[in-house]
C-alpha positions as CSV (number, residue, x, y, z in Angstrom):
1,M,-4.5,26.0,41.8
2,F,-4.7,27.1,45.4
3,E,-0.9,27.1,45.7
4,K,-0.8,29.7,42.9
5,A,-3.6,31.7,44.5
6,T,-1.6,32.0,47.7
7,A,1.5,32.9,45.8
8,Y,-0.3,35.8,44.1
9,A,-2.3,36.9,47.1
10,D,-0.5,35.9,50.2
11,D,-3.0,37.8,52.4
12,F,-6.1,36.1,51.0
13,A,-7.4,34.0,53.9
14,G,-9.9,32.0,51.8
15,A,-7.1,30.8,49.5
16,W,-5.1,29.4,52.4
17,Y,-8.2,27.7,53.8
18,N,-9.0,26.0,50.5
19,L,-5.3,25.1,50.2
20,G,-5.6,23.4,53.6
21,L,-8.6,21.4,52.4
22,A,-6.8,20.4,49.2
23,R,-3.8,19.2,51.2
24,L,-6.1,17.2,53.5
25,R,-7.5,15.4,50.5
26,M,-3.9,14.5,49.6
27,N,-3.3,13.3,53.2
28,N,-0.7,16.0,53.6
29,L,-1.6,16.7,57.3
30,E,1.4,18.8,58.2
31,G,0.9,21.0,55.1
32,A,-2.8,21.3,55.8
33,A,-2.2,22.4,59.4
34,A,0.3,25.0,58.1
35,A,-2.2,26.4,55.6
36,F,-5.0,26.6,58.2
37,K,-2.6,28.4,60.6
38,K,-1.7,30.9,57.9
39,E,-5.4,31.5,57.2
40,L,-6.0,32.1,60.8
41,S,-3.1,34.5,61.0
42,I,-4.9,36.6,58.4
43,N,-8.5,36.1,59.5
44,F,-8.2,35.5,63.3
45,N,-10.8,33.3,64.9
46,E,-12.5,32.3,61.6
47,P,-14.6,29.3,62.9
48,N,-14.3,27.1,59.8
49,G,-10.5,27.4,59.8
50,L,-10.4,26.7,63.6
51,V,-12.5,23.6,63.2
52,A,-10.4,22.3,60.2
53,L,-7.2,23.0,62.1
54,G,-8.5,21.2,65.2
55,Q,-9.5,18.2,63.2
56,T,-6.1,18.1,61.5
57,Q,-4.2,18.5,64.7
58,L,-6.3,15.6,66.1
59,Q,-5.1,13.4,63.2
60,L,-1.5,14.5,63.8
61,G,-1.8,13.6,67.5
62,D,-1.4,17.2,68.6
63,Y,-4.0,17.0,71.3
64,A,-3.1,20.2,73.1
65,G,-3.3,22.1,69.8
66,A,-6.6,20.5,68.9
67,E,-8.1,21.3,72.3
68,D,-7.0,25.0,71.9
69,S,-8.5,25.2,68.4
70,A,-11.8,23.6,69.5
71,N,-12.1,25.9,72.5
72,G,-11.4,28.8,70.2
73,V,-14.4,27.8,68.1
74,L,-16.6,27.5,71.2
75,R,-15.7,30.9,72.4
76,L,-17.2,32.2,69.1
77,H,-19.9,29.6,68.6
78,P,-20.9,27.9,71.9
79,T,-23.2,25.5,70.1
80,S,-20.7,24.1,67.6
81,G,-21.2,20.4,67.5
82,L,-18.1,19.9,65.4
83,A,-16.0,21.6,68.1
84,Y,-17.4,19.4,70.8
85,Y,-16.7,16.4,68.6
86,V,-13.0,17.4,68.4
87,L,-12.9,18.0,72.1
88,G,-14.5,14.6,72.8
89,E,-11.8,12.8,70.8
90,V,-9.1,14.8,72.5
91,Y,-10.4,13.9,75.9
92,F,-10.8,10.3,75.0
93,Q,-7.3,10.0,73.7
94,T,-5.9,11.7,76.8
95,K,-8.0,9.5,79.0
96,R,-10.2,12.2,80.5
97,M,-13.4,10.1,80.1
98,T,-15.7,12.2,82.2
99,N,-14.9,15.2,80.0
100,A,-15.2,13.1,76.8
101,I,-18.7,11.9,77.8
102,D,-19.7,15.5,78.5
103,A,-18.4,16.6,75.1
104,Y,-20.2,13.9,73.2
105,Q,-23.4,14.6,75.0
106,Q,-23.1,18.2,73.8
107,V,-22.7,16.9,70.2
108,L,-26.1,15.1,70.7
109,R,-27.5,18.4,71.9
110,Y,-26.3,20.6,69.1
111,D,-25.5,18.4,66.1
112,E,-28.2,15.9,65.2
113,Q,-26.4,15.2,61.9
114,N,-23.6,13.5,63.8
115,A,-25.8,11.8,66.4
116,A,-24.8,8.2,65.3
117,G,-21.1,9.0,65.7
118,A,-21.7,10.7,69.1
119,H,-23.6,7.6,70.4
120,Y,-20.8,5.4,69.1
121,N,-18.1,7.5,70.8
122,L,-20.2,7.6,74.1
123,G,-20.2,3.8,73.8
124,R,-16.4,3.8,73.5
125,C,-16.1,6.0,76.6
126,Y,-18.4,3.9,78.7
127,A,-16.7,0.6,77.5
128,A,-13.3,2.1,78.3
129,I,-14.3,2.6,82.0
130,G,-16.1,-0.7,82.3
131,Q,-19.7,0.7,82.3
132,Y,-20.9,-1.9,79.9
133,P,-24.7,-1.5,80.3
134,D,-24.4,2.2,79.4
135,A,-22.0,1.3,76.5
136,R,-24.6,-1.2,75.2
137,K,-27.4,1.4,75.3
138,E,-25.3,4.0,73.3
139,L,-24.0,1.5,70.8
140,Q,-27.4,0.0,70.2
141,E,-28.6,3.6,69.3
142,A,-25.6,4.1,67.0
143,V,-26.4,0.9,65.2
144,R,-30.1,1.8,64.9
145,L,-29.2,5.1,63.4
146,K,-26.6,3.8,61.0
147,P,-26.8,0.0,60.7
148,S,-24.0,-0.4,58.2
149,V,-21.2,1.2,60.2
150,L,-18.7,-1.5,61.0
151,E,-17.1,0.1,64.1
152,S,-20.5,0.4,65.9
153,R,-21.5,-3.2,65.3
154,L,-18.0,-4.6,66.2
155,L,-17.8,-2.7,69.5
156,L,-21.5,-3.5,70.3
157,G,-20.7,-7.2,69.8
158,R,-17.7,-7.0,72.1
159,V,-19.7,-5.2,74.8
160,L,-22.6,-7.8,74.6
161,A,-20.1,-10.6,75.0
162,R,-18.6,-8.9,78.0
163,L,-22.1,-8.7,79.5
164,G,-22.6,-12.4,78.8
165,D,-25.1,-11.9,76.1
166,F,-23.5,-14.3,73.6
167,A,-26.6,-14.7,71.5
168,G,-26.7,-10.9,71.0
169,A,-23.0,-10.7,70.3
170,D,-23.4,-13.5,67.7
171,E,-26.2,-11.6,66.1
172,Q,-23.8,-8.6,65.6
173,Q,-21.2,-11.0,64.2
174,R,-23.6,-12.4,61.6
175,A,-24.7,-8.8,60.6
176,L,-21.0,-7.9,60.2
177,R,-20.5,-10.6,57.6
178,A,-22.3,-8.5,55.0
179,I,-20.2,-5.5,55.9
180,D,-16.7,-6.8,56.5
181,R,-15.9,-10.5,56.8
182,R,-12.6,-10.0,58.5
183,A,-14.3,-7.9,61.2
184,A,-16.9,-10.6,61.5
185,V,-14.1,-13.2,62.1
186,E,-12.4,-10.9,64.6
187,L,-15.7,-10.6,66.6
188,L,-16.4,-14.3,66.4
189,E,-12.9,-15.0,67.8
190,Y,-13.5,-12.5,70.6
191,I,-16.8,-14.0,71.5
192,Q,-15.3,-17.5,71.7
193,R,-12.4,-16.3,73.9
194,T,-14.8,-14.4,76.2
195,A,-17.2,-17.3,76.4
196,S,-14.3,-19.6,77.3
197,V,-13.1,-17.4,80.0
198,S,-16.6,-17.0,81.4
199,S,-17.1,-20.8,81.3
200,A,-13.8,-21.3,83.2
201,K,-14.8,-18.8,85.9
202,E,-18.2,-20.4,86.3
203,S,-16.6,-23.8,86.6
204,S,-14.1,-22.5,89.2
205,A,-16.9,-20.8,91.2
206,S,-19.0,-24.0,91.1
207,N,-16.1,-26.1,92.3
208,A,-15.5,-23.6,95.2
209,A,-19.1,-23.8,96.1
210,F,-19.1,-27.6,96.1
211,S,-16.0,-27.7,98.3
212,S,-17.6,-25.3,100.7
213,S,-20.8,-27.4,100.9
214,L,-18.6,-30.4,101.9
215,N,-17.4,-28.2,104.8
216,L,-13.8,-29.2,104.2
217,G,-11.1,-27.7,106.4
218,D,-9.4,-27.9,109.8
219,S,-12.4,-26.8,111.9
220,S,-12.9,-27.8,115.6
221,D,-16.1,-29.6,114.6
222,H,-14.2,-31.8,112.2
223,K,-11.6,-32.5,114.9
224,A,-14.3,-33.5,117.4
225,G,-15.7,-36.1,115.0
226,I,-12.3,-37.9,114.5
227,E,-12.0,-41.1,116.4
228,P,-8.6,-41.5,118.2
């Protein structure tokens, strides 16, 4: 239907926007991006089109294009949570974690509807840079807001295991069984591997401490005690 509308009215921006949405539903990302660009060539800086284009570019891996589109939205609407969401993902994928954290914090400020997703993505960012206590805090809030989201529980379980809270990690694993059994098995295996590595490190440290307590080595004190 929208294909016909654009054929009859090539300069009707709304038809191109709706065509882009229809192509997105069919997973035709390249076609959707082309339709949104056509819409914006007619109705320059239309915010819905810019957001939709940015989200599509993000899925296509066109991070530079997605960043430009999101910034275009923010020039018009500085409080657009969706634009900050797109920017957050762009920054995460391009390993600009400080910027990603800032962007997702802006989502929390301006877009309460997407708070759970913003907390999850903040958890991803903190986990990626090894700030596990901060990651735990954000992921716990994400799970509190939306308990049935698989990704939040799975990542929270991993973070808890990295922090040595294996009981807490196992609690997330058991909760995952009701959501996705394969994800639960994946988390259980991760917990077991992490616990095994942790146990090995503790054993190695204990052995080193024991050896040190025996004061083994080629010190002058030992030499003085040796009978000729």
